[in-house]
C-alpha positions, -999 to 999 in steps of 0.1 A, spaced: -819 290 -205 -842 302 -232 -834 307 -269 -817 341 -275 -826 366 -302 -799 352 -323 -816 319 -327 -791 298 -304 -807 274 -280 -784 279 -252 -778 318 -257 -749 335 -270 -720 356 -255 -738 387 -268 -772 381 -252 -759 360 -221 -723 373 -213 -701 353 -191 -695 367 -155 -661 348 -153 -630 370 -158 -613 370 -189 -582 349 -193 -551 370 -190 -528 368 -221 -492 376 -222 -487 413 -228 -454 409 -247 -465 397 -280 -438 386 -306 -442 408 -335 -443 393 -370 -421 406 -398 -452 420 -415 -464 438 -383 -430 455 -379 -429 465 -416 -465 480 -414 -455 498 -383 -422 512 -399 -445 523 -430 -469 542 -407 -440 560 -389 -425 569 -422 -458 582 -436 -466 601 -403 -432 618 -407 -437 625 -443 -472 643 -436 -457 662 -407 -428 674 -429 -453 685 -457 -473 704 -434 -443 723 -420 -432 731 -458 -469 743 -465 -468 765 -434 -498 749 -419 
């Protein structure tokens, strides 16, 4: 295999993508405490913005 445009002697995944199927990962990931908290905050902010729009009559 020739050198790719990124300077790698054997090519990289961007220039010479693999044709093998991707490895399946478990779909049910365990959420960390930080991700649960950020999701909760996103829900609160969305609800707050929705309520503000209702109050402004938009």
